[in-house]
mmJSON file of the N, C-alpha and C atoms, coordinates in Angstrom:
{"data_MODEL":{"atom_site":{
"group_PDB":["ATOM","ATOM","ATOM","ATOM","ATOM","ATOM","ATOM","ATOM","ATOM","ATOM","ATOM","ATOM","ATOM","ATOM","ATOM","ATOM","ATOM","ATOM","ATOM","ATOM","ATOM","ATOM","ATOM","ATOM","ATOM","ATOM","ATOM","ATOM","ATOM","ATOM","ATOM","ATOM","ATOM","ATOM","ATOM","ATOM","ATOM","ATOM","ATOM","ATOM","ATOM","ATOM","ATOM","ATOM","ATOM","ATOM","ATOM","ATOM","ATOM","ATOM","ATOM","ATOM","ATOM","ATOM","ATOM","ATOM","ATOM","ATOM","ATOM","ATOM","ATOM","ATOM","ATOM","ATOM","ATOM","ATOM","ATOM","ATOM","ATOM","ATOM","ATOM","ATOM","ATOM","ATOM","ATOM","ATOM","ATOM","ATOM","ATOM","ATOM","ATOM","ATOM","ATOM","ATOM","ATOM","ATOM","ATOM","ATOM","ATOM","ATOM","ATOM","ATOM","ATOM","ATOM","ATOM","ATOM","ATOM","ATOM","ATOM","ATOM","ATOM","ATOM","ATOM","ATOM","ATOM","ATOM","ATOM","ATOM","ATOM","ATOM","ATOM","ATOM","ATOM","ATOM","ATOM","ATOM","ATOM","ATOM","ATOM","ATOM","ATOM","ATOM","ATOM","ATOM","ATOM","ATOM","ATOM","ATOM","ATOM","ATOM","ATOM","ATOM","ATOM","ATOM","ATOM","ATOM","ATOM","ATOM","ATOM","ATOM","ATOM","ATOM","ATOM","ATOM","ATOM","ATOM","ATOM","ATOM","ATOM","ATOM","ATOM","ATOM","ATOM","ATOM","ATOM","ATOM","ATOM","ATOM","ATOM","ATOM","ATOM","ATOM","ATOM","ATOM","ATOM","ATOM","ATOM","ATOM","ATOM","ATOM","ATOM","ATOM","ATOM","ATOM","ATOM","ATOM","ATOM","ATOM","ATOM","ATOM","ATOM","ATOM","ATOM","ATOM","ATOM","ATOM","ATOM","ATOM","ATOM","ATOM","ATOM","ATOM","ATOM","ATOM","ATOM","ATOM","ATOM","ATOM","ATOM","ATOM","ATOM","ATOM","ATOM","ATOM","ATOM","ATOM","ATOM","ATOM","ATOM","ATOM","ATOM","ATOM","ATOM","ATOM","ATOM","ATOM","ATOM","ATOM","ATOM","ATOM","ATOM","ATOM","ATOM","ATOM","ATOM","ATOM","ATOM","ATOM","ATOM","ATOM","ATOM","ATOM","ATOM","ATOM","ATOM","ATOM","ATOM","ATOM","ATOM","ATOM"],
"id":[1,2,3,4,5,6,7,8,9,10,11,12,13,14,15,16,17,18,19,20,21,22,23,24,25,26,27,28,29,30,31,32,33,34,35,36,37,38,39,40,41,42,43,44,45,46,47,48,49,50,51,52,53,54,55,56,57,58,59,60,61,62,63,64,65,66,67,68,69,70,71,72,73,74,75,76,77,78,79,80,81,82,83,84,85,86,87,88,89,90,91,92,93,94,95,96,97,98,99,100,101,102,103,104,105,106,107,108,109,110,111,112,113,114,115,116,117,118,119,120,121,122,123,124,125,126,127,128,129,130,131,132,133,134,135,136,137,138,139,140,141,142,143,144,145,146,147,148,149,150,151,152,153,154,155,156,157,158,159,160,161,162,163,164,165,166,167,168,169,170,171,172,173,174,175,176,177,178,179,180,181,182,183,184,185,186,187,188,189,190,191,192,193,194,195,196,197,198,199,200,201,202,203,204,205,206,207,208,209,210,211,212,213,214,215,216,217,218,219,220,221,222,223,224,225,226,227,228,229,230,231,232,233,234,235,236,237,238,239,240],
"type_symbol":["N","C","C","N","C","C","N","C","C","N","C","C","N","C","C","N","C","C","N","C","C","N","C","C","N","C","C","N","C","C","N","C","C","N","C","C","N","C","C","N","C","C","N","C","C","N","C","C","N","C","C","N","C","C","N","C","C","N","C","C","N","C","C","N","C","C","N","C","C","N","C","C","N","C","C","N","C","C","N","C","C","N","C","C","N","C","C","N","C","C","N","C","C","N","C","C","N","C","C","N","C","C","N","C","C","N","C","C","N","C","C","N","C","C","N","C","C","N","C","C","N","C","C","N","C","C","N","C","C","N","C","C","N","C","C","N","C","C","N","C","C","N","C","C","N","C","C","N","C","C","N","C","C","N","C","C","N","C","C","N","C","C","N","C","C","N","C","C","N","C","C","N","C","C","N","C","C","N","C","C","N","C","C","N","C","C","N","C","C","N","C","C","N","C","C","N","C","C","N","C","C","N","C","C","N","C","C","N","C","C","N","C","C","N","C","C","N","C","C","N","C","C","N","C","C","N","C","C","N","C","C","N","C","C","N","C","C","N","C","C"],
"label_atom_id":["N","CA","C","N","CA","C","N","CA","C","N","CA","C","N","CA","C","N","CA","C","N","CA","C","N","CA","C","N","CA","C","N","CA","C","N","CA","C","N","CA","C","N","CA","C","N","CA","C","N","CA","C","N","CA","C","N","CA","C","N","CA","C","N","CA","C","N","CA","C","N","CA","C","N","CA","C","N","CA","C","N","CA","C","N","CA","C","N","CA","C","N","CA","C","N","CA","C","N","CA","C","N","CA","C","N","CA","C","N","CA","C","N","CA","C","N","CA","C","N","CA","C","N","CA","C","N","CA","C","N","CA","C","N","CA","C","N","CA","C","N","CA","C","N","CA","C","N","CA","C","N","CA","C","N","CA","C","N","CA","C","N","CA","C","N","CA","C","N","CA","C","N","CA","C","N","CA","C","N","CA","C","N","CA","C","N","CA","C","N","CA","C","N","CA","C","N","CA","C","N","CA","C","N","CA","C","N","CA","C","N","CA","C","N","CA","C","N","CA","C","N","CA","C","N","CA","C","N","CA","C","N","CA","C","N","CA","C","N","CA","C","N","CA","C","N","CA","C","N","CA","C","N","CA","C","N","CA","C","N","CA","C","N","CA","C","N","CA","C","N","CA","C","N","CA","C","N","CA","C"],
"label_alt_id":[null,null,null,null,null,null,null,null,null,null,null,null,null,null,null,null,null,null,null,null,null,null,null,null,null,null,null,null,null,null,null,null,null,null,null,null,null,null,null,null,null,null,null,null,null,null,null,null,null,null,null,null,null,null,null,null,null,null,null,null,null,null,null,null,null,null,null,null,null,null,null,null,null,null,null,null,null,null,null,null,null,null,null,null,null,null,null,null,null,null,null,null,null,null,null,null,null,null,null,null,null,null,null,null,null,null,null,null,null,null,null,null,null,null,null,null,null,null,null,null,null,null,null,null,null,null,null,null,null,null,null,null,null,null,null,null,null,null,null,null,null,null,null,null,null,null,null,null,null,null,null,null,null,null,null,null,null,null,null,null,null,null,null,null,null,null,null,null,null,null,null,null,null,null,null,null,null,null,null,null,null,null,null,null,null,null,null,null,null,null,null,null,null,null,null,null,null,null,null,null,null,null,null,null,null,null,null,null,null,null,null,null,null,null,null,null,null,null,null,null,null,null,null,null,null,null,null,null,null,null,null,null,null,null,null,null,null,null,null,null],
"label_comp_id":["UNK","UNK","UNK","UNK","UNK","UNK","UNK","UNK","UNK","UNK","UNK","UNK","UNK","UNK","UNK","UNK","UNK","UNK","UNK","UNK","UNK","UNK","UNK","UNK","UNK","UNK","UNK","UNK","UNK","UNK","UNK","UNK","UNK","UNK","UNK","UNK","UNK","UNK","UNK","UNK","UNK","UNK","UNK","UNK","UNK","UNK","UNK","UNK","UNK","UNK","UNK","UNK","UNK","UNK","UNK","UNK","UNK","UNK","UNK","UNK","UNK","UNK","UNK","UNK","UNK","UNK","UNK","UNK","UNK","UNK","UNK","UNK","UNK","UNK","UNK","UNK","UNK","UNK","UNK","UNK","UNK","UNK","UNK","UNK","UNK","UNK","UNK","UNK","UNK","UNK","UNK","UNK","UNK","UNK","UNK","UNK","UNK","UNK","UNK","UNK","UNK","UNK","UNK","UNK","UNK","UNK","UNK","UNK","UNK","UNK","UNK","UNK","UNK","UNK","UNK","UNK","UNK","UNK","UNK","UNK","UNK","UNK","UNK","UNK","UNK","UNK","UNK","UNK","UNK","UNK","UNK","UNK","UNK","UNK","UNK","UNK","UNK","UNK","UNK","UNK","UNK","UNK","UNK","UNK","UNK","UNK","UNK","UNK","UNK","UNK","UNK","UNK","UNK","UNK","UNK","UNK","UNK","UNK","UNK","UNK","UNK","UNK","UNK","UNK","UNK","UNK","UNK","UNK","UNK","UNK","UNK","UNK","UNK","UNK","UNK","UNK","UNK","UNK","UNK","UNK","UNK","UNK","UNK","UNK","UNK","UNK","UNK","UNK","UNK","UNK","UNK","UNK","UNK","UNK","UNK","UNK","UNK","UNK","UNK","UNK","UNK","UNK","UNK","UNK","UNK","UNK","UNK","UNK","UNK","UNK","UNK","UNK","UNK","UNK","UNK","UNK","UNK","UNK","UNK","UNK","UNK","UNK","UNK","UNK","UNK","UNK","UNK","UNK","UNK","UNK","UNK","UNK","UNK","UNK","UNK","UNK","UNK","UNK","UNK","UNK"],
"label_asym_id":["A","A","A","A","A","A","A","A","A","A","A","A","A","A","A","A","A","A","A","A","A","A","A","A","A","A","A","A","A","A","A","A","A","A","A","A","A","A","A","A","A","A","A","A","A","A","A","A","A","A","A","A","A","A","A","A","A","A","A","A","A","A","A","A","A","A","A","A","A","A","A","A","A","A","A","A","A","A","A","A","A","A","A","A","A","A","A","A","A","A","A","A","A","A","A","A","A","A","A","A","A","A","A","A","A","A","A","A","A","A","A","A","A","A","A","A","A","A","A","A","A","A","A","A","A","A","A","A","A","A","A","A","A","A","A","A","A","A","A","A","A","A","A","A","A","A","A","A","A","A","A","A","A","A","A","A","A","A","A","A","A","A","A","A","A","A","A","A","A","A","A","A","A","A","A","A","A","A","A","A","A","A","A","A","A","A","A","A","A","A","A","A","A","A","A","A","A","A","A","A","A","A","A","A","A","A","A","A","A","A","A","A","A","A","A","A","A","A","A","A","A","A","A","A","A","A","A","A","A","A","A","A","A","A","A","A","A","A","A","A"],
"label_entity_id":["1","1","1","1","1","1","1","1","1","1","1","1","1","1","1","1","1","1","1","1","1","1","1","1","1","1","1","1","1","1","1","1","1","1","1","1","1","1","1","1","1","1","1","1","1","1","1","1","1","1","1","1","1","1","1","1","1","1","1","1","1","1","1","1","1","1","1","1","1","1","1","1","1","1","1","1","1","1","1","1","1","1","1","1","1","1","1","1","1","1","1","1","1","1","1","1","1","1","1","1","1","1","1","1","1","1","1","1","1","1","1","1","1","1","1","1","1","1","1","1","1","1","1","1","1","1","1","1","1","1","1","1","1","1","1","1","1","1","1","1","1","1","1","1","1","1","1","1","1","1","1","1","1","1","1","1","1","1","1","1","1","1","1","1","1","1","1","1","1","1","1","1","1","1","1","1","1","1","1","1","1","1","1","1","1","1","1","1","1","1","1","1","1","1","1","1","1","1","1","1","1","1","1","1","1","1","1","1","1","1","1","1","1","1","1","1","1","1","1","1","1","1","1","1","1","1","1","1","1","1","1","1","1","1","1","1","1","1","1","1"],
"label_seq_id":[1,1,1,2,2,2,3,3,3,4,4,4,5,5,5,6,6,6,7,7,7,8,8,8,9,9,9,10,10,10,11,11,11,12,12,12,13,13,13,14,14,14,15,15,15,16,16,16,17,17,17,18,18,18,19,19,19,20,20,20,21,21,21,22,22,22,23,23,23,24,24,24,25,25,25,26,26,26,27,27,27,28,28,28,29,29,29,30,30,30,31,31,31,32,32,32,33,33,33,34,34,34,35,35,35,36,36,36,37,37,37,38,38,38,39,39,39,40,40,40,41,41,41,42,42,42,43,43,43,44,44,44,45,45,45,46,46,46,47,47,47,48,48,48,49,49,49,50,50,50,51,51,51,52,52,52,53,53,53,54,54,54,55,55,55,56,56,56,57,57,57,58,58,58,59,59,59,60,60,60,61,61,61,62,62,62,63,63,63,64,64,64,65,65,65,66,66,66,67,67,67,68,68,68,69,69,69,70,70,70,71,71,71,72,72,72,73,73,73,74,74,74,75,75,75,76,76,76,77,77,77,78,78,78,79,79,79,80,80,80],
"pdbx_PDB_ins_code":[null,null,null,null,null,null,null,null,null,null,null,null,null,null,null,null,null,null,null,null,null,null,null,null,null,null,null,null,null,null,null,null,null,null,null,null,null,null,null,null,null,null,null,null,null,null,null,null,null,null,null,null,null,null,null,null,null,null,null,null,null,null,null,null,null,null,null,null,null,null,null,null,null,null,null,null,null,null,null,null,null,null,null,null,null,null,null,null,null,null,null,null,null,null,null,null,null,null,null,null,null,null,null,null,null,null,null,null,null,null,null,null,null,null,null,null,null,null,null,null,null,null,null,null,null,null,null,null,null,null,null,null,null,null,null,null,null,null,null,null,null,null,null,null,null,null,null,null,null,null,null,null,null,null,null,null,null,null,null,null,null,null,null,null,null,null,null,null,null,null,null,null,null,null,null,null,null,null,null,null,null,null,null,null,null,null,null,null,null,null,null,null,null,null,null,null,null,null,null,null,null,null,null,null,null,null,null,null,null,null,null,null,null,null,null,null,null,null,null,null,null,null,null,null,null,null,null,null,null,null,null,null,null,null,null,null,null,null,null,null],
"Cartn_x":[116.581,117.798,117.504,117.896,117.688,118.876,118.568,119.609,119.63,120.802,120.931,121.327,120.457,120.702,120.431,120.978,120.724,120.215,119.48,119.025,120.13,120.569,121.586,121.0,119.823,119.153,117.682,116.839,115.405,114.878,113.946,113.352,111.847,111.106,109.646,109.275,108.343,107.872,106.496,105.489,104.14,103.315,102.128,101.253,102.077,102.141,102.914,104.107,104.612,105.713,107.04,108.075,109.441,110.356,111.358,112.445,113.578,113.978,114.989,116.26,117.397,118.699,119.212,119.563,120.019,121.531,122.102,123.549,124.107,123.242,123.7,123.706,123.424,123.449,122.111,121.116,119.803,119.016,118.23,117.272,115.901,115.038,113.723,112.656,111.435,110.273,109.399,109.004,108.132,106.885,105.741,104.468,104.072,104.071,103.832,102.4,101.502,100.124,99.498,99.648,99.023,99.861,101.07,101.941,101.814,101.098,100.953,99.859,100.153,99.184,99.674,98.787,99.118,99.21,99.085,99.027,100.223,101.432,102.612,102.575,101.833,101.768,100.555,99.61,98.373,98.621,99.504,99.717,100.46,101.1,101.796,100.835,99.582,98.582,98.243,98.661,98.581,99.854,99.696,100.837,101.934,101.569,102.591,103.434,102.837,103.59,104.437,103.884,104.606,105.911,105.893,107.075,108.199,107.93,108.917,109.74,110.635,111.463,112.94,113.776,115.216,115.8,117.123,117.808,118.868,118.468,119.476,120.216,119.559,120.158,120.054,120.383,120.407,119.041,117.985,116.649,115.832,114.656,113.767,113.15,113.261,112.645,111.919,110.721,109.927,110.175,109.756,109.961,109.402,108.402,107.78,108.407,109.49,110.174,109.732,108.683,108.218,109.259,109.435,110.337,109.977,110.652,110.53,111.932,112.08,113.373,113.729,114.991,115.369,115.121,115.245,114.971,113.513,112.612,111.187,110.94,111.544,111.361,111.881,112.99,113.54,112.57,112.055,111.167,109.883,109.309,108.02,108.17,109.397,109.615,109.839,109.794,109.992,111.177,111.933,113.047,112.538,113.356,112.964,112.958],
"Cartn_y":[94.46,94.988,95.459,96.653,97.192,96.814,96.234,95.879,96.928,97.439,98.401,97.655,97.696,97.009,97.982,97.653,98.431,97.477,98.028,97.259,97.357,96.212,96.216,95.934,95.31,95.024,94.76,95.045,94.77,94.351,93.416,92.888,92.776,93.24,93.118,91.655,91.143,89.763,89.775,90.227,90.399,91.141,91.568,92.335,93.455,93.48,94.497,93.863,92.771,92.026,92.289,92.429,92.633,91.608,91.185,90.37,91.339,91.377,92.333,91.626,92.136,91.662,92.685,92.213,93.088,93.006,94.031,94.119,93.041,92.375,91.29,89.947,89.977,88.763,88.057,88.489,87.839,88.312,87.387,87.697,87.448,88.467,88.379,88.883,88.442,88.843,89.75,90.868,91.803,92.064,92.044,92.41,93.759,94.782,96.146,96.631,95.744,96.177,96.931,96.44,97.105,98.255,98.432,99.514,100.786,100.709,101.869,102.798,103.446,104.294,105.738,106.641,108.062,108.57,109.874,110.488,110.177,110.107,109.87,108.486,107.56,106.198,105.946,106.896,106.673,106.253,106.942,106.603,105.282,104.789,103.498,102.322,102.594,101.521,101.045,101.798,101.368,100.552,99.276,98.362,98.891,99.46,99.973,101.065,101.86,102.871,102.224,101.212,100.507,99.902,99.453,98.82,99.81,101.095,102.123,102.566,101.705,102.003,101.833,102.34,102.174,102.087,101.954,101.856,102.965,104.228,105.303,105.521,105.287,105.586,104.407,103.222,101.996,101.565,101.991,101.489,101.63,101.038,101.13,102.524,103.193,104.512,104.546,105.103,105.205,106.537,106.604,107.782,109.062,108.949,110.138,110.528,109.865,110.18,109.343,108.562,107.702,106.627,106.308,105.225,104.699,103.626,103.04,102.863,102.989,102.72,101.248,100.96,99.567,98.682,99.246,98.466,98.056,98.947,98.619,97.496,97.6,96.568,95.222,95.238,94.003,93.414,94.268,93.823,93.179,93.722,93.206,92.143,91.836,90.857,89.465,88.49,87.089,86.512,85.622,84.985,84.283,84.324,83.685,82.184],
"Cartn_z":[105.827,105.236,103.814,103.484,102.147,101.274,100.13,99.181,98.087,97.777,96.697,95.434,94.463,93.196,92.059,90.921,89.717,88.646,87.694,86.545,85.482,84.991,83.949,82.572,82.54,81.27,81.549,80.572,80.701,79.343,79.371,78.143,78.341,77.365,77.407,77.197,78.012,77.85,77.197,77.944,77.418,78.453,78.05,78.928,79.589,80.909,81.629,82.334,81.767,82.381,81.686,82.53,82.057,82.705,81.962,82.513,82.818,84.082,84.53,84.967,84.539,85.007,86.013,87.192,88.265,88.433,89.029,89.215,90.142,90.901,91.769,91.032,89.722,88.912,88.779,89.527,89.455,88.24,87.702,86.647,87.247,87.173,87.809,86.853,87.09,86.286,87.137,86.555,87.274,86.434,87.088,86.459,87.037,86.201,86.671,86.491,86.096,85.813,86.986,88.2,89.351,89.899,89.374,89.834,88.999,87.897,87.011,87.533,88.645,89.342,89.293,88.962,88.928,87.508,87.348,86.021,85.117,85.688,84.854,84.211,84.809,84.283,83.399,83.326,82.573,81.131,80.419,79.007,78.839,79.906,79.828,79.918,80.22,80.245,78.842,77.836,76.438,76.192,75.874,75.762,74.838,73.715,72.795,73.453,74.32,75.068,76.16,76.819,77.886,77.363,76.132,75.527,75.237,75.308,74.935,76.15,76.6,77.765,77.415,78.291,78.166,79.58,79.67,80.962,81.039,81.105,81.076,82.392,83.514,84.82,85.766,85.255,86.06,86.585,85.899,86.163,84.888,84.883,83.728,83.715,82.58,82.424,81.087,81.092,79.879,79.191,77.952,77.091,77.693,78.575,79.164,80.504,80.892,82.141,83.329,83.193,84.287,84.569,85.845,86.217,87.594,87.968,89.298,89.854,91.162,91.793,91.564,91.277,91.05,92.271,93.473,94.689,94.754,94.331,94.283,93.282,92.109,91.093,91.586,92.298,92.857,93.882,94.75,95.821,95.307,94.225,93.745,92.659,92.265,91.195,91.775,90.869,91.25,90.479,91.111,90.396,89.145,88.109,86.848,87.005],
"occupancy":[1.0,1.0,1.0,1.0,1.0,1.0,1.0,1.0,1.0,1.0,1.0,1.0,1.0,1.0,1.0,1.0,1.0,1.0,1.0,1.0,1.0,1.0,1.0,1.0,1.0,1.0,1.0,1.0,1.0,1.0,1.0,1.0,1.0,1.0,1.0,1.0,1.0,1.0,1.0,1.0,1.0,1.0,1.0,1.0,1.0,1.0,1.0,1.0,1.0,1.0,1.0,1.0,1.0,1.0,1.0,1.0,1.0,1.0,1.0,1.0,1.0,1.0,1.0,1.0,1.0,1.0,1.0,1.0,1.0,1.0,1.0,1.0,1.0,1.0,1.0,1.0,1.0,1.0,1.0,1.0,1.0,1.0,1.0,1.0,1.0,1.0,1.0,1.0,1.0,1.0,1.0,1.0,1.0,1.0,1.0,1.0,1.0,1.0,1.0,1.0,1.0,1.0,1.0,1.0,1.0,1.0,1.0,1.0,1.0,1.0,1.0,1.0,1.0,1.0,1.0,1.0,1.0,1.0,1.0,1.0,1.0,1.0,1.0,1.0,1.0,1.0,1.0,1.0,1.0,1.0,1.0,1.0,1.0,1.0,1.0,1.0,1.0,1.0,1.0,1.0,1.0,1.0,1.0,1.0,1.0,1.0,1.0,1.0,1.0,1.0,1.0,1.0,1.0,1.0,1.0,1.0,1.0,1.0,1.0,1.0,1.0,1.0,1.0,1.0,1.0,1.0,1.0,1.0,1.0,1.0,1.0,1.0,1.0,1.0,1.0,1.0,1.0,1.0,1.0,1.0,1.0,1.0,1.0,1.0,1.0,1.0,1.0,1.0,1.0,1.0,1.0,1.0,1.0,1.0,1.0,1.0,1.0,1.0,1.0,1.0,1.0,1.0,1.0,1.0,1.0,1.0,1.0,1.0,1.0,1.0,1.0,1.0,1.0,1.0,1.0,1.0,1.0,1.0,1.0,1.0,1.0,1.0,1.0,1.0,1.0,1.0,1.0,1.0,1.0,1.0,1.0,1.0,1.0,1.0,1.0,1.0,1.0,1.0,1.0,1.0],
"B_iso_or_equiv":[0.0,0.0,0.0,0.0,0.0,0.0,0.0,0.0,0.0,0.0,0.0,0.0,0.0,0.0,0.0,0.0,0.0,0.0,0.0,0.0,0.0,0.0,0.0,0.0,0.0,0.0,0.0,0.0,0.0,0.0,0.0,0.0,0.0,0.0,0.0,0.0,0.0,0.0,0.0,0.0,0.0,0.0,0.0,0.0,0.0,0.0,0.0,0.0,0.0,0.0,0.0,0.0,0.0,0.0,0.0,0.0,0.0,0.0,0.0,0.0,0.0,0.0,0.0,0.0,0.0,0.0,0.0,0.0,0.0,0.0,0.0,0.0,0.0,0.0,0.0,0.0,0.0,0.0,0.0,0.0,0.0,0.0,0.0,0.0,0.0,0.0,0.0,0.0,0.0,0.0,0.0,0.0,0.0,0.0,0.0,0.0,0.0,0.0,0.0,0.0,0.0,0.0,0.0,0.0,0.0,0.0,0.0,0.0,0.0,0.0,0.0,0.0,0.0,0.0,0.0,0.0,0.0,0.0,0.0,0.0,0.0,0.0,0.0,0.0,0.0,0.0,0.0,0.0,0.0,0.0,0.0,0.0,0.0,0.0,0.0,0.0,0.0,0.0,0.0,0.0,0.0,0.0,0.0,0.0,0.0,0.0,0.0,0.0,0.0,0.0,0.0,0.0,0.0,0.0,0.0,0.0,0.0,0.0,0.0,0.0,0.0,0.0,0.0,0.0,0.0,0.0,0.0,0.0,0.0,0.0,0.0,0.0,0.0,0.0,0.0,0.0,0.0,0.0,0.0,0.0,0.0,0.0,0.0,0.0,0.0,0.0,0.0,0.0,0.0,0.0,0.0,0.0,0.0,0.0,0.0,0.0,0.0,0.0,0.0,0.0,0.0,0.0,0.0,0.0,0.0,0.0,0.0,0.0,0.0,0.0,0.0,0.0,0.0,0.0,0.0,0.0,0.0,0.0,0.0,0.0,0.0,0.0,0.0,0.0,0.0,0.0,0.0,0.0,0.0,0.0,0.0,0.0,0.0,0.0,0.0,0.0,0.0,0.0,0.0,0.0],
"pdbx_formal_charge":[null,null,null,null,null,null,null,null,null,null,null,null,null,null,null,null,null,null,null,null,null,null,null,null,null,null,null,null,null,null,null,null,null,null,null,null,null,null,null,null,null,null,null,null,null,null,null,null,null,null,null,null,null,null,null,null,null,null,null,null,null,null,null,null,null,null,null,null,null,null,null,null,null,null,null,null,null,null,null,null,null,null,null,null,null,null,null,null,null,null,null,null,null,null,null,null,null,null,null,null,null,null,null,null,null,null,null,null,null,null,null,null,null,null,null,null,null,null,null,null,null,null,null,null,null,null,null,null,null,null,null,null,null,null,null,null,null,null,null,null,null,null,null,null,null,null,null,null,null,null,null,null,null,null,null,null,null,null,null,null,null,null,null,null,null,null,null,null,null,null,null,null,null,null,null,null,null,null,null,null,null,null,null,null,null,null,null,null,null,null,null,null,null,null,null,null,null,null,null,null,null,null,null,null,null,null,null,null,null,null,null,null,null,null,null,null,null,null,null,null,null,null,null,null,null,null,null,null,null,null,null,null,null,null,null,null,null,null,null,null],
"auth_seq_id":[1,1,1,2,2,2,3,3,3,4,4,4,5,5,5,6,6,6,7,7,7,8,8,8,9,9,9,10,10,10,11,11,11,12,12,12,13,13,13,14,14,14,15,15,15,16,16,16,17,17,17,18,18,18,19,19,19,20,20,20,21,21,21,22,22,22,23,23,23,24,24,24,25,25,25,26,26,26,27,27,27,28,28,28,29,29,29,30,30,30,31,31,31,32,32,32,33,33,33,34,34,34,35,35,35,36,36,36,37,37,37,38,38,38,39,39,39,40,40,40,41,41,41,42,42,42,43,43,43,44,44,44,45,45,45,46,46,46,47,47,47,48,48,48,49,49,49,50,50,50,51,51,51,52,52,52,53,53,53,54,54,54,55,55,55,56,56,56,57,57,57,58,58,58,59,59,59,60,60,60,61,61,61,62,62,62,63,63,63,64,64,64,65,65,65,66,66,66,67,67,67,68,68,68,69,69,69,70,70,70,71,71,71,72,72,72,73,73,73,74,74,74,75,75,75,76,76,76,77,77,77,78,78,78,79,79,79,80,80,80],
"auth_comp_id":["UNK","UNK","UNK","UNK","UNK","UNK","UNK","UNK","UNK","UNK","UNK","UNK","UNK","UNK","UNK","UNK","UNK","UNK","UNK","UNK","UNK","UNK","UNK","UNK","UNK","UNK","UNK","UNK","UNK","UNK","UNK","UNK","UNK","UNK","UNK","UNK","UNK","UNK","UNK","UNK","UNK","UNK","UNK","UNK","UNK","UNK","UNK","UNK","UNK","UNK","UNK","UNK","UNK","UNK","UNK","UNK","UNK","UNK","UNK","UNK","UNK","UNK","UNK","UNK","UNK","UNK","UNK","UNK","UNK","UNK","UNK","UNK","UNK","UNK","UNK","UNK","UNK","UNK","UNK","UNK","UNK","UNK","UNK","UNK","UNK","UNK","UNK","UNK","UNK","UNK","UNK","UNK","UNK","UNK","UNK","UNK","UNK","UNK","UNK","UNK","UNK","UNK","UNK","UNK","UNK","UNK","UNK","UNK","UNK","UNK","UNK","UNK","UNK","UNK","UNK","UNK","UNK","UNK","UNK","UNK","UNK","UNK","UNK","UNK","UNK","UNK","UNK","UNK","UNK","UNK","UNK","UNK","UNK","UNK","UNK","UNK","UNK","UNK","UNK","UNK","UNK","UNK","UNK","UNK","UNK","UNK","UNK","UNK","UNK","UNK","UNK","UNK","UNK","UNK","UNK","UNK","UNK","UNK","UNK","UNK","UNK","UNK","UNK","UNK","UNK","UNK","UNK","UNK","UNK","UNK","UNK","UNK","UNK","UNK","UNK","UNK","UNK","UNK","UNK","UNK","UNK","UNK","UNK","UNK","UNK","UNK","UNK","UNK","UNK","UNK","UNK","UNK","UNK","UNK","UNK","UNK","UNK","UNK","UNK","UNK","UNK","UNK","UNK","UNK","UNK","UNK","UNK","UNK","UNK","UNK","UNK","UNK","UNK","UNK","UNK","UNK","UNK","UNK","UNK","UNK","UNK","UNK","UNK","UNK","UNK","UNK","UNK","UNK","UNK","UNK","UNK","UNK","UNK","UNK","UNK","UNK","UNK","UNK","UNK","UNK"],
"auth_asym_id":["A","A","A","A","A","A","A","A","A","A","A","A","A","A","A","A","A","A","A","A","A","A","A","A","A","A","A","A","A","A","A","A","A","A","A","A","A","A","A","A","A","A","A","A","A","A","A","A","A","A","A","A","A","A","A","A","A","A","A","A","A","A","A","A","A","A","A","A","A","A","A","A","A","A","A","A","A","A","A","A","A","A","A","A","A","A","A","A","A","A","A","A","A","A","A","A","A","A","A","A","A","A","A","A","A","A","A","A","A","A","A","A","A","A","A","A","A","A","A","A","A","A","A","A","A","A","A","A","A","A","A","A","A","A","A","A","A","A","A","A","A","A","A","A","A","A","A","A","A","A","A","A","A","A","A","A","A","A","A","A","A","A","A","A","A","A","A","A","A","A","A","A","A","A","A","A","A","A","A","A","A","A","A","A","A","A","A","A","A","A","A","A","A","A","A","A","A","A","A","A","A","A","A","A","A","A","A","A","A","A","A","A","A","A","A","A","A","A","A","A","A","A","A","A","A","A","A","A","A","A","A","A","A","A","A","A","A","A","A","A"],
"auth_atom_id":["N","CA","C","N","CA","C","N","CA","C","N","CA","C","N","CA","C","N","CA","C","N","CA","C","N","CA","C","N","CA","C","N","CA","C","N","CA","C","N","CA","C","N","CA","C","N","CA","C","N","CA","C","N","CA","C","N","CA","C","N","CA","C","N","CA","C","N","CA","C","N","CA","C","N","CA","C","N","CA","C","N","CA","C","N","CA","C","N","CA","C","N","CA","C","N","CA","C","N","CA","C","N","CA","C","N","CA","C","N","CA","C","N","CA","C","N","CA","C","N","CA","C","N","CA","C","N","CA","C","N","CA","C","N","CA","C","N","CA","C","N","CA","C","N","CA","C","N","CA","C","N","CA","C","N","CA","C","N","CA","C","N","CA","C","N","CA","C","N","CA","C","N","CA","C","N","CA","C","N","CA","C","N","CA","C","N","CA","C","N","CA","C","N","CA","C","N","CA","C","N","CA","C","N","CA","C","N","CA","C","N","CA","C","N","CA","C","N","CA","C","N","CA","C","N","CA","C","N","CA","C","N","CA","C","N","CA","C","N","CA","C","N","CA","C","N","CA","C","N","CA","C","N","CA","C","N","CA","C","N","CA","C","N","CA","C","N","CA","C","N","CA","C","N","CA","C","N","CA","C"],
"pdbx_PDB_model_num":[1,1,1,1,1,1,1,1,1,1,1,1,1,1,1,1,1,1,1,1,1,1,1,1,1,1,1,1,1,1,1,1,1,1,1,1,1,1,1,1,1,1,1,1,1,1,1,1,1,1,1,1,1,1,1,1,1,1,1,1,1,1,1,1,1,1,1,1,1,1,1,1,1,1,1,1,1,1,1,1,1,1,1,1,1,1,1,1,1,1,1,1,1,1,1,1,1,1,1,1,1,1,1,1,1,1,1,1,1,1,1,1,1,1,1,1,1,1,1,1,1,1,1,1,1,1,1,1,1,1,1,1,1,1,1,1,1,1,1,1,1,1,1,1,1,1,1,1,1,1,1,1,1,1,1,1,1,1,1,1,1,1,1,1,1,1,1,1,1,1,1,1,1,1,1,1,1,1,1,1,1,1,1,1,1,1,1,1,1,1,1,1,1,1,1,1,1,1,1,1,1,1,1,1,1,1,1,1,1,1,1,1,1,1,1,1,1,1,1,1,1,1,1,1,1,1,1,1,1,1,1,1,1,1,1,1,1,1,1,1]
}}}
């Protein structure tokens, strides 16, 4: 069953890890180090660049336009 969720808040923890608050009330931790694949993610491998994100469209989006679907982030994250 596919769950449709949105990101309501995100906080940088360390390395490539974020604490994500989802629209279903869950708070989960995601490590994106192995998910940064492809040219759009190359510059995000620099931690200072990785930290430059916002939540403009109900998911995490970086300054360069890179993002992940919130359902993907939910699927690969772990409960806090």
